[in-house]
C-alpha positions as CSV (number, residue, x, y, z in Angstrom):
1,M,10.3,-3.1,21.7
2,N,11.0,-5.0,18.4
3,R,7.3,-6.1,16.9
4,M,6.1,-6.0,13.7
5,P,4.3,-2.8,12.1
6,E,1.0,-3.5,10.7
7,K,0.0,-3.1,7.5
8,L,-1.1,0.2,6.5
9,T,-4.8,0.8,5.7
10,P,-5.4,2.3,2.2
11,K,-6.7,5.9,4.0
12,Q,-2.9,5.8,5.9
13,G,-1.6,5.2,2.1
14,Q,-3.6,8.1,0.9
15,Y,-2.3,10.4,4.1
16,L,1.2,9.1,3.6
17,A,1.1,10.2,0.4
18,F,-1.1,13.7,0.7
19,I,2.2,14.4,3.1
20,Y,4.6,13.5,0.5
21,N,3.5,14.9,-2.2
22,Y,2.4,18.2,-0.1
23,T,5.9,18.6,0.9
24,V,7.5,18.0,-2.7
25,M,5.0,20.9,-4.2
26,F,5.6,23.5,-1.4
27,G,9.0,22.6,0.4
28,R,6.9,21.7,3.8
29,T,4.8,19.5,5.7
30,P,1.4,20.0,5.7
31,A,-0.6,21.8,8.5
32,E,-3.6,19.9,10.1
33,R,-6.0,22.5,9.2
34,D,-4.5,21.6,5.2
35,L,-4.9,17.5,5.7
36,E,-8.3,18.8,7.4
37,R,-9.3,20.8,4.5
38,F,-8.3,17.9,1.7
39,F,-9.7,14.8,3.5
40,R,-12.7,17.0,4.4
41,T,-12.4,15.6,8.2
42,T,-12.4,16.6,12.0
43,P,-9.4,18.2,13.8
44,P,-10.0,14.8,16.1
45,T,-9.9,12.8,13.3
46,I,-6.7,14.3,11.5
47,H,-4.7,14.0,14.8
48,Q,-5.7,10.5,15.7
49,M,-4.3,9.5,12.1
50,I,-1.3,11.3,12.7
51,L,-0.2,9.5,15.9
52,K,-1.1,6.2,14.4
53,L,1.1,6.6,11.6
54,E,3.7,7.9,13.7
55,E,3.2,4.7,15.9
56,I,3.7,2.8,12.9
57,L,6.4,4.7,11.3
58,N,8.7,4.7,14.7
59,I,8.1,0.7,14.6
60,F,9.6,0.6,11.4
61,M,12.5,3.0,11.8
62,N,13.7,0.7,14.7
63,M,13.8,-2.4,12.9
64,P,16.8,-4.1,11.4
65,A,17.5,-2.4,8.3
66,A,16.8,-6.4,6.5
67,Q,14.1,-6.4,8.0
68,N,12.1,-3.2,7.5
69,R,13.0,-3.2,4.0
70,S,11.3,-6.8,3.3
71,N,8.4,-6.9,5.4
72,F,7.3,-3.3,5.8
73,A,3.3,-2.6,5.0
74,F,4.3,-4.1,0.8
75,R,3.6,-8.0,1.8
């Protein structure tokens, strides 16, 4: 399974930025409830977004190094 990851949507980028910043500030990743509060959305929506981000990031992590640096989401 060596397919190209899709580009991140603006909302996906917001979720990743929140997760990164939360982790830097508190030294741990946010719980789904933290994401629900911040984005003011429902548990199923948060869970689906996390699954989608995991799928995209797994594809990215399994790509050859030269390919993933030049082609992932920064086009």
